C-alpha positions as CSV (number, residue, x, y, z in Angstrom):
1,T,16.2,-21.4,4.7
2,E,13.5,-19.3,2.8
3,D,14.3,-15.9,1.4
4,G,17.6,-15.6,3.4
5,E,16.1,-16.3,6.7
6,S,16.4,-19.5,8.8
7,I,13.2,-21.1,9.8
8,G,13.0,-24.2,12.3
9,R,10.8,-26.9,11.5
10,I,10.7,-30.2,13.0
11,G,8.4,-31.9,10.1
12,A,5.4,-32.5,12.3
13,Y,1.7,-31.6,11.1
14,V,-1.6,-32.6,11.7
15,R,-3.8,-34.8,9.3
16,L,-7.3,-33.6,8.9
17,P,-9.8,-36.2,9.8
18,S,-12.7,-37.3,7.5
19,E,-15.7,-35.7,7.6
20,E,-17.3,-38.8,9.9
21,Q,-14.1,-38.4,12.1
22,R,-14.8,-34.5,12.6
23,A,-18.3,-35.1,13.3
24,T,-17.5,-37.3,16.4
25,M,-15.1,-34.7,17.6
26,R,-17.7,-32.1,18.1
27,V,-19.1,-31.5,21.3
28,V,-22.7,-30.1,21.6
29,V,-23.8,-28.6,24.9
30,R,-27.3,-28.1,25.5
31,H,-29.2,-26.1,28.3
32,G,-32.7,-26.1,29.6
33,P,-34.3,-22.7,29.8
34,L,-33.5,-22.3,33.6
35,R,-29.7,-22.9,32.7
36,A,-29.4,-21.1,29.3
37,V,-30.1,-17.5,30.6
38,P,-26.9,-17.8,33.2
39,A,-24.9,-19.8,30.6
40,A,-25.5,-16.9,28.0
41,L,-24.9,-14.3,30.5
42,E,-21.2,-16.0,31.1
43,K,-20.5,-16.3,27.4
44,T,-21.4,-12.8,26.7
45,F,-19.2,-11.8,29.8
46,E,-16.5,-14.2,28.4
47,I,-16.6,-12.6,25.0
48,T,-16.5,-9.0,26.2
49,V,-13.6,-9.5,28.4
50,L,-11.7,-10.9,25.7
51,T,-12.4,-8.2,23.1
52,Y,-11.3,-5.7,25.8
53,R,-7.9,-7.9,26.6
54,T,-7.4,-8.1,22.9
55,L,-8.0,-4.5,22.1
56,W,-5.5,-3.6,25.0
57,K,-2.8,-6.1,24.0
58,M,-2.9,-4.4,20.5
59,V,-2.7,-0.9,21.9
60,M,0.0,-1.8,24.1
61,G,2.0,-3.7,21.4
62,Q,1.6,-7.1,22.8
63,A,-1.1,-8.4,20.0
64,S,-0.7,-8.0,16.5
65,V,-2.7,-5.4,14.9
66,E,-3.4,-8.0,12.0
67,N,-5.9,-9.5,14.2
68,L,-8.4,-6.6,13.3
69,S,-10.6,-7.8,10.6
70,G,-12.8,-5.7,8.4
71,P,-16.3,-6.7,6.8
72,I,-14.7,-8.7,4.2
73,S,-13.1,-11.0,6.6
74,I,-16.0,-11.0,8.6
75,A,-18.0,-12.1,5.7
76,R,-15.8,-15.0,5.0
77,Y,-16.0,-16.2,8.2
78,A,-19.9,-15.9,8.6
79,G,-19.9,-18.2,5.1
80,Q,-17.5,-20.8,6.6
81,S,-19.7,-21.0,10.1
82,A,-22.6,-21.2,8.0
83,S,-21.4,-23.9,5.9
84,I,-20.8,-25.9,9.4
85,G,-24.4,-25.3,10.6
86,L,-27.0,-23.2,12.2
87,A,-25.6,-23.5,15.9
88,A,-22.0,-22.2,14.6
89,F,-23.4,-19.6,12.6
90,L,-25.4,-18.4,15.4
91,G,-22.5,-18.3,17.7
92,F,-20.5,-16.5,15.3
93,L,-23.2,-13.7,14.9
94,G,-23.2,-13.7,18.7
95,I,-19.6,-13.0,19.1
96,V,-19.9,-10.4,16.4
97,S,-22.6,-8.6,18.0
98,V,-20.8,-8.7,21.5
99,S,-17.9,-7.3,19.9
100,L,-19.6,-4.5,18.1
101,G,-21.3,-3.6,21.4
102,V,-18.0,-3.7,23.3
103,L,-16.6,-1.5,20.5
104,N,-19.6,1.0,20.3
105,L,-18.9,1.6,24.3
106,L,-15.4,2.6,23.7
107,P,-14.9,6.4,25.0
108,V,-14.7,7.7,21.4
109,P,-16.5,10.8,20.9
110,V,-18.9,9.7,17.8
111,L,-19.5,6.2,19.6
112,D,-22.4,5.7,22.4
113,G,-19.1,5.4,24.8
114,G,-18.3,9.2,23.9
115,Q,-21.5,10.3,24.8
116,I,-21.2,8.7,28.1
117,V,-18.2,10.4,28.6
118,Y,-19.7,14.1,27.8
119,Q,-22.6,13.2,29.7
120,T,-20.6,12.6,32.4
121,V,-18.3,15.2,32.3
122,E,-21.3,17.5,32.2
123,M,-22.7,16.1,35.0
124,L,-19.3,16.7,37.1
125,K,-19.0,20.1,35.6
126,G,-22.5,21.2,36.3
127,S,-23.0,22.6,32.7
128,P,-22.8,21.8,29.0
129,L,-19.7,21.2,27.4
130,S,-18.9,24.1,24.9
131,E,-20.1,23.4,21.5
132,R,-16.4,24.1,20.2
133,S,-14.9,21.3,22.3
134,Q,-17.9,19.0,21.2
135,I,-17.1,19.3,17.7
136,I,-13.2,18.9,18.1
137,G,-14.2,15.8,19.7
138,Q,-16.4,14.6,17.4
139,Q,-13.6,15.2,14.5
140,V,-11.1,13.2,16.3
141,G,-13.4,10.6,16.9
142,I,-14.3,10.5,13.3
143,L,-10.8,10.6,12.1
144,A,-9.9,7.8,14.5
145,L,-12.6,5.7,13.1
146,I,-11.7,6.2,9.4
147,L,-8.1,5.3,10.4
148,L,-9.3,1.8,12.2
149,M,-11.4,1.2,9.2
150,S,-9.0,1.8,6.7
151,F,-6.7,-0.6,8.6
152,A,-9.0,-3.0,8.9
153,F,-10.0,-3.1,5.3
154,Y,-6.1,-3.1,4.3
155,N,-5.8,-6.2,6.8
156,D,-9.2,-7.8,4.6
157,I,-7.2,-7.1,1.5
158,A,-3.8,-8.4,2.4
159,R,-5.3,-11.5,3.6
160,I,-6.9,-12.0,0.1
161,L,-3.9,-11.1,-1.7
162,G,-1.6,-13.3,0.4
């Protein structure tokens, strides 16, 4: 019992291996130039799908919003991946870049995805949206981004403080 709450434990744990043992556990996959491009596209697609699935699960309440990370956590993970090696660091940068690209395509008015929605509506409507509706959309989008960024910062600070 901890803090009045029952917690089940079986007493099992994983002993961390030594640095030499960890080095033998790593798997490095190398591709030639002709195979590298399709492999990179496949990995990019996987990360894109994973990002959308995670976002959807957060919206639906099936995944914790504690998974959101802000710049503090991203910087910490970047440092950790850099300490592992160049390949891990570049892989981390790739994941962050794809995730940011995916987020930028969300249909939020201040993001590129929102601009795509505006252009699509204008194409279907046959005339531009009114300036008032665009301004309201921009304000709602900015508010949504401020809330999201504030929550990500809160998560980062909560992780640091334990």
